[in-house]
C-alpha positions, 0 to 999 in steps of 0.5 A, a space after each residue: 450633542 455629542 459636542 458641537 466639535 462632536 458634530 458627526 458629518 458621518 456619525 463615525 467615530 474613529 479611535 485613531 485616525 492619521 492624514 496620511 494618503 494611507 489614511 483618511 481619505 479626504 481630510 487633506 485640507 482644501 485652500 481657499 481665500 474666498 469668502 465662504 460658508 462655515 460652521 460655525 457660519 461665515 459670510 458667502 456673498 449675498 448675489 451668489 447665495 440669492 442667485 443659487 437660492 433661486 435656482 434651488 428651492 429647498 422646502 424645509 420643516 418649520 423650527 417651532 420658536 426660531 424665527 427665520 431658522 428655516 431660512 437659514 437651513 434652507 439657504 444651506 440645502 440651495 447652497 448644498 444642491 447646487 455644488 460640487 464636493 470641491 465648492 461645498 468644501 470651499 463654502 464649509 471650510 470650517 468642517 474637516 473636508 472628507 466629511 464635507 464630501 461625505 455630506 454632497 455623498 449624502 444630499 438627498 438623504 440631507 435635503 429629505 431630513 429638512 424637509 421634515 420638522 425641526 427640534 431644538 435644544 439650547 445649542 442646537 437646531 435639528 431636523 431628521 427623519 428616520 435614516 438622516 440628523 442634520 445638525 446646525 449650531 443654533 448661535 450661529 443659525 440666529 447670527 445667520 437669520 440677521 444676515 442673508 448672505 451667511 451660509 451655515 454648513 451642519 453636523 449629519 449623522 446616519 443611522 438615527 445617530 446623534 450628529 457632531 464632531 469627530 475625530 476628523 475635525 479635531 483634526 483639522 482645527 488643529 490644522 485650521 489653527 496652525 494654518 494661522 501661525 504659518 501664515 497660509 490661513 484657510 480662509 482670510 476669515 479665519 482668526 481666533 477672533 473671529 472663530 475661537 479654536 483655543 478653549 477658554 480659561 472658564 469654566 475651569 473644567 479641563 481634565 483631560 486624564 481624569 483625575 477629579 480636579 479640573 483647572 483651565 486649560 493651560 493653552 488659554 494662558 498662552 495662546 500664542 505658544 506655537 508663535 514662530 512656527 514656519 510650517 507644519 506636515 499636514 500629511 502626518 496629522 493623527 489623532 487618537 481618542 484619550 478618553 470621553 469628550 478629549 482627543 489628542 492629536 499629532 503633528 510634525 511643527 517646523 520652528 524658525 529656527 529649522 527645528 522641526 518637533 512632534 507637537 501633541 495638541 489636547 482637545 475637548 469638545 465643547 457646544 461649537 465643535 472642539 477646541 484646543 486646551 493644551 500642546 504638548 512636545 
């Protein structure tokens, strides 16, 4: 797939983007303190899940060889059918808010796709019809088969294109990373130990400039590089496609001395979405 950061909810890859009011609508974060769902999966109260599931019986095509996976997709379908766009954004807080809003708008198409038989790869579980592709992270689906309180939110693409993360998701990854440092995580559970946002040191395949000599991602050896950051200007987060599988995200960050500097984050796509491999000033 386009990489699970390539989770394309809309199927659109922007060459550049910004999060200002005149930029990409709905890309700004929705703060929430409730235990919510995710992609990767995050816990939602079991009682809420059961009530929603009872109110909305969602037909889902079976997944050959993955027992319980259809039930996980049905739980998401019930949440999609029973939530307002605002509620859905709070439950799918790991995805870019604008992408989740698009998903709420495409509810009927998504539910129609889920009714088809699923296909699987090493990293994904996908339901698809002629117009809509709905892709879940396979690891998160399998974890959720063992916990009925978990809601896994998928990537969605239209017109038969592959579903995966887009640049809005890359910006959202940086937003989440910075929100942790300034003490306002989008969800209390959003910690590096639970949901890694920093690229791993191995395999050492970091090569954003296409040199042909990959190395370990620099941030992997210094994940707390921005410790001491006190705030960031969310409305000025901007992104640009660097080359295949790499995106740069710029955002003004203020340190404990009150100095604001525009930091450039370089991200790459992995099987579970975007991860941050480097930060420069």
